[in-house]
VOGU-3710 file (C-alpha; in Angstrom, 3 decimals, decimal comma):
1> xxxxxxxxxx> 193,731/160,983/204,413  194,455/164,235/206,232  192,448/167,393/205,611  195,649/169,142/204,483  196,225/166,632/201,692  192,565/166,625/200,685  192,569/170,394/200,185  196,139/170,658/198,899  197,027/171,827/195,436  200,460/172,087/193,870
11> xxxxxxxxxx> 202,251/175,090/192,414  204,491/173,962/189,573  206,879/176,432/187,965  207,036/174,399/184,764  203,251/174,522/184,444  202,994/178,194/185,360  205,534/179,091/182,657  203,780/176,936/180,067  206,846/174,702/179,708  205,104/171,441/180,667
21> xxxxxxxxxx> 201,400/170,703/180,516  201,497/167,015/181,477  199,739/167,650/184,801  196,663/169,404/183,431  194,913/169,695/186,796  197,880/170,430/189,069  196,330/173,726/190,200  193,091/172,004/191,212  192,865/170,771/194,851  193,039/166,985/195,143
31> xxxxxxxxxx> 189,543/166,774/196,602  188,096/168,420/193,485  190,194/166,219/191,189  188,870/163,083/192,866  185,261/164,310/192,769  185,531/164,928/189,019  187,011/161,480/188,418  184,360/159,835/190,589  181,582/161,535/188,640  183,099/160,383/185,351
41> xxxxxxxxxx> 183,365/156,812/186,633  179,779/156,769/187,899  178,511/157,987/184,532  180,468/155,329/182,647  179,271/152,510/184,893  175,683/153,754/185,312  174,251/151,150/182,867  175,564/148,348/185,092  174,603/149,736/188,513  171,155/150,182/190,009
51> xxxxxxxxxx> 172,242/152,020/193,167  175,711/153,662/193,222  175,451/154,298/196,972  175,486/150,560/197,637  178,411/149,786/195,343  180,906/152,657/195,218  183,534/152,576/197,950  185,317/155,730/199,125  188,016/156,741/196,613  191,661/156,275/197,567
61> xxxxxxxxxx> 194,361/158,833/196,824  197,751/159,817/198,184  200,268/162,632/198,191  200,071/165,478/195,681  203,843/165,494/195,064  206,869/163,231/195,431  204,821/160,126/194,695  206,181/158,943/191,355  208,817/156,180/191,218  209,776/156,404/187,529
71> xxxxxxxxxx> 211,211/159,180/185,388  211,213/158,977/181,592  213,551/161,735/180,485  214,157/162,712/176,867  217,827/163,522/176,197  218,043/166,984/174,624  220,588/169,704/174,011  224,218/168,934/173,167  226,936/166,721/174,652  228,569/169,740/176,377
81> xxxxxxxxxx> 225,205/171,029/177,701  222,735/168,120/177,976  219,156/168,536/179,141  217,021/165,748/180,589  213,327/166,499/180,293  210,937/167,376/177,499  210,432/169,649/174,540  208,054/172,425/175,606  205,006/173,409/173,524  207,111/176,269/172,116
91> xxxxxxxxxx> 209,893/173,888/171,067  212,282/174,693/173,926  214,375/171,980/175,632  213,261/171,978/179,283  215,040/170,159/182,105  212,490/168,407/184,333  214,947/167,338/187,042  213,007/169,387/189,607  209,597/167,995/188,642  207,369/167,919/191,740
101> xxxxxxxxxx> 206,200/164,385/190,963  209,590/162,955/191,974  210,934/162,558/195,540  213,721/165,002/196,438  216,448/162,332/196,376  215,339/161,353/192,872  215,469/164,995/191,751  219,056/165,249/193,026  220,080/162,113/191,131  218,494/163,405/187,920
111> xxxxxxxxxx> 220,589/166,570/188,182  223,663/164,394/188,690  222,755/162,393/185,589  222,732/165,560/183,504  226,332/166,118/184,624  227,089/162,448/183,951  226,010/162,785/180,324  228,170/165,892/180,009  231,201/164,218/181,612  230,795/161,141/179,412
121> xxxxxxxxxx> 230,442/163,326/176,337  227,407/161,478/174,983  225,603/163,502/172,299  221,824/163,538/172,778  219,880/162,222/169,815  218,636/164,918/167,451  215,302/163,959/165,944  215,482/166,673/163,299  218,884/165,481/162,049  218,612/161,772/162,934
131> xxxxxxxxxx> 222,005/162,055/164,645  223,345/161,552/168,144  223,393/158,643/170,567  221,439/159,147/173,810  217,658/159,070/173,330  216,288/158,652/176,852  217,315/158,141/180,449  214,875/155,975/182,417  215,220/156,070/186,195  213,164/153,874/188,530
141> xxxxxxxxxx> 213,154/154,164/192,326  212,335/151,441/194,839  210,248/152,911/197,650  211,120/150,245/200,207  214,863/150,928/200,099  215,317/154,090/198,089  217,396/152,185/195,526  217,520/152,799/191,787  217,496/151,169/188,368  219,157/153,351/185,730
151> xxxxxxxxxx> 218,715/152,734/182,007  220,350/154,529/179,085  218,448/154,243/175,795  221,000/154,571/172,987  220,839/154,571/169,203  223,911/152,323/168,858  226,540/150,542/170,949  229,078/153,312/170,359  228,532/155,267/173,589  228,749/152,280/175,954
161> xxxxxxxxxx> 232,507/152,664/176,601  231,925/156,286/177,627  229,217/155,219/180,073  231,448/152,484/181,491  234,294/154,986/181,918  232,223/157,351/184,088  230,012/154,780/185,821  232,333/153,833/188,752  232,468/157,434/189,977  228,699/157,786/189,716
171> xxxxxxxxxx> 228,011/154,580/191,632  230,568/155,496/194,300  228,708/158,768/194,804  225,304/157,077/194,585  225,591/153,526/195,994  221,782/153,429/195,908  222,060/152,714/192,171  221,805/148,921/192,049  220,924/148,169/188,415  222,380/149,851/185,326
181> xxxxxxxxxx> 221,611/148,835/181,762  221,791/150,080/178,206  218,871/149,626/175,845  219,519/149,831/172,118  216,780/151,557/170,129  218,122/152,167/166,594  214,846/153,132/164,914  214,219/156,762/163,962  210,757/156,813/165,512  209,125/157,842/168,792
191> xxxxxxxxxx> 209,642/154,407/170,329  210,773/154,412/173,955  212,943/151,301/173,921  214,289/148,541/171,691  214,639/144,779/172,013  218,286/144,601/173,109  219,108/145,196/176,799  222,732/145,139/177,975  223,363/145,086/181,723  226,363/146,946/183,092
201> xxxxxxxxxx> 225,855/145,665/186,639  225,654/142,195/188,089  222,206/142,961/189,460  219,430/142,827/186,864  216,379/143,346/189,091  215,380/146,084/191,497  213,819/144,882/194,741  210,560/146,435/195,915  207,894/145,518/198,460  204,213/146,381/198,672
211> xxxxxxxxxx> 202,656/145,525/202,031  204,224/142,166/202,951  204,782/140,988/199,360  208,281/141,152/197,822  208,239/142,266/194,200  210,912/142,782/191,551  211,238/145,409/188,835  212,963/144,504/185,589  213,722/146,887/182,700  210,869/145,831/180,439
221> xxxxxxxxxx> 208,290/144,642/182,947  205,333/146,880/183,801  205,254/148,236/187,349  202,900/150,713/189,007  204,370/154,223/189,166  202,625/155,351/192,389  203,751/152,924/195,134  201,782/154,563/197,941  198,391/154,127/196,270  199,329/150,892/194,490
231> xxxxxxxxxx> 199,975/149,223/197,841  196,439/150,133/198,910  195,080/148,835/195,591  196,711/145,430/196,107  195,655/145,246/199,746  192,045/145,996/198,809  192,129/143,252/196,172  193,452/140,845/198,797  190,593/141,674/201,163  187,900/141,387/198,488
241> xxxxxxxxxx> 189,233/138,046/197,247  189,491/136,648/200,786  185,720/137,038/201,195  185,273/134,148/198,714  187,819/131,776/200,315  188,919/130,503/196,885  190,838/127,259/196,448  191,992/128,174/192,940  192,754/131,530/191,373  193,763/132,860/187,953
251> xxxxxxxxxx> 195,672/136,127/187,662  195,482/137,187/183,993  197,728/139,974/182,669  199,543/139,391/185,952  202,682/141,445/185,285  205,181/140,813/188,077  202,443/139,116/190,103  201,291/141,935/192,368  197,612/140,985/192,540  197,958/137,206/192,566
261> xxxxxxxxxx> 200,755/137,154/195,147  198,761/139,406/197,459  195,824/137,006/197,247  197,796/133,743/197,316  198,380/131,391/200,220  199,618/127,834/200,682  196,004/126,676/200,431  195,288/128,411/197,102  196,350/127,184/193,683  197,480/130,295/191,817
271> xxxxxxxxxx> 198,006/130,488/188,057  199,494/133,726/186,728  199,554/134,539/183,013  201,533/137,360/181,411  202,934/137,675/177,889  206,149/139,405/179,016  208,713/136,745/180,017  210,759/139,158/182,141  207,738/139,928/184,301  207,048/136,222/184,759
281> xxxxxxxxxx> 210,639/135,677/185,922  210,108/138,377/188,557  206,817/136,832/189,711  208,460/133,426/190,067  211,219/134,916/192,230  208,656/136,577/194,485  206,682/133,336/194,902  209,866/131,505/195,831  210,759/134,144/198,443  207,268/133,822/199,917
291> xxxxxxxxxx> 207,540/130,042/200,138  204,565/129,503/197,826  204,750/126,146/196,054  201,277/125,769/194,565  201,908/128,633/192,136  202,371/128,539/188,365  203,426/131,655/186,430  203,581/131,293/182,649  204,606/133,625/179,808  201,528/133,345/177,583
301> xxxxxxxxxx> 198,889/135,537/176,015  195,994/135,723/178,496  193,267/135,464/175,859  194,912/132,461/174,190  195,415/130,796/177,567  191,729/131,150/178,417  190,665/129,867/174,997  192,631/126,691/175,560  190,883/125,859/178,809  187,601/124,040/179,328
311> xxxxxxxxxx> 184,915/124,812/181,879  186,220/121,887/183,915  189,498/123,782/184,420  187,829/126,900/185,749  189,142/128,470/188,975  186,993/129,749/191,810  187,952/133,338/191,060  189,648/135,197/188,196  191,620/138,435/188,440  192,192/140,504/185,297
321> xxxxxxxxxx> 194,483/143,532/185,127  194,731/144,396/181,424  196,470/147,288/179,668  194,443/150,314/178,586  192,815/148,467/175,689  190,884/146,235/178,123  190,432/142,466/177,921  188,410/142,371/174,687  185,232/140,606/173,617  186,826/137,157/173,157
331> xxxxxxxxxx> 188,142/136,996/176,728  184,873/138,432/178,068  183,093/135,522/176,411  185,541/133,009/177,881  185,098/134,423/181,386  181,327/134,281/181,014  181,517/130,627/179,945  183,896/129,666/182,763  181,477/131,253/185,250  183,759/131,477/188,299
341> xxxxxxxxxx> 182,291/132,653/191,597  183,680/136,129/191,018  185,804/138,247/188,680  188,048/140,975/190,034  188,774/143,529/187,303  191,492/146,162/187,814  191,333/148,778/185,057  193,483/151,788/184,183  190,921/152,849/181,572  187,301/153,056/182,777
351> xxxxxxxxxx> 186,057/153,487/179,204  187,327/150,063/178,134  186,175/148,653/181,485  182,619/149,761/180,668  182,948/148,292/177,177  184,088/144,950/178,595  181,346/144,871/181,226  178,788/144,975/178,439  180,233/141,691/177,111  180,533/139,807/180,414
361> xxxxxxxxxx> 177,309/137,869/180,923  175,796/136,437/184,103  177,488/138,776/186,590  176,560/141,796/188,659  178,801/144,552/190,000  178,917/144,460/193,789  181,874/146,758/194,563  183,662/149,543/192,710  186,515/151,658/194,055  188,570/154,425/192,454
371> xxxxxxxxxx> 192,316/154,569/193,141  193,949/157,791/191,980  197,397/156,573/190,982  197,756/159,458/188,532  197,113/162,771/190,333  196,743/165,955/188,276  195,773/164,002/185,140  192,538/162,594/183,725  193,709/159,014/184,378  192,868/156,767/187,327
381> xxxxxxxxx> 192,655/153,102/188,313  189,428/151,268/189,118  188,896/148,044/191,023  185,594/146,336/190,210  184,188/143,158/191,738  181,737/141,099/189,690  179,844/138,270/191,375  178,083/135,438/189,629  174,274/135,833/189,540
//
């Protein structure tokens, strides 16, 4: 990491004007942000570590701007003057098309999408009146090719013909848009998306690649939003797992398979478990592209899957990458009973990580590394390696 990036801090007009406070620490140099997060992590994990100097690896972080691959824009304003962004603390509709978190090509496309909504004449949804059609625009960018997945979250099916009418011109201007879909979210609540997804393109998956592993992004499957740092996270996991030369591996809460596929080989039996079927379909496609045959991805609840296994079924190593709530006491107990050689825990919430560590018996922390996937916020990712006593 260059000295310029380490000392860099961002100047955001939205933040300076009080219009958006999402990046609470954007005026703090990255080096100071990372120090503060490291101190918090060390305090949380202190009960499980005798000597932090032996365990904590150097934190990993990336660029201070242009790093985010997904925009979640609230549709505001009126059909003749739409705004894609947020409602400011003062109640003002603020366009966030120039947000510093997005690459410049993504910013340009967001501006074009504001005009698209205007040209299509789609009325943004009004929460106060429970009227309108367009609730959100969700835009995801593939770093490897600079291609896009565009999703319109609508209240009903009524606006789809308007989107279809204007879509050919948009895609002719932006051939990088490869996947377009409409999500129907009819409920008058702050819910981002509904159950029904209607594709307007033949393509239904956006291709991405981290390191040498092909990955696929689907509308409802979780995917890391900071590709630069996420690639380093997966590569580190690969290196740590390789030290154990496992013959069998479980990847629980596997998502689209990022961790397991990085650690897999033709000599390793990989089992990936994820409750979201769309993510499993993506993981299976990636495994096929990589020529991996001894791989089994299944759409199941990770805790239920572990409960149904006996100690005789245990793998050599288990990877867990849960949502913010952590893995929970029941799965901690199952992991303790299986007693694999090692457990690799990737956490986006160090507080629930610490809570789970208190319930995992018979293991010691040997490595911990902070990955700052969420600059300017209080959030960060942690990779922790637990080895059997």
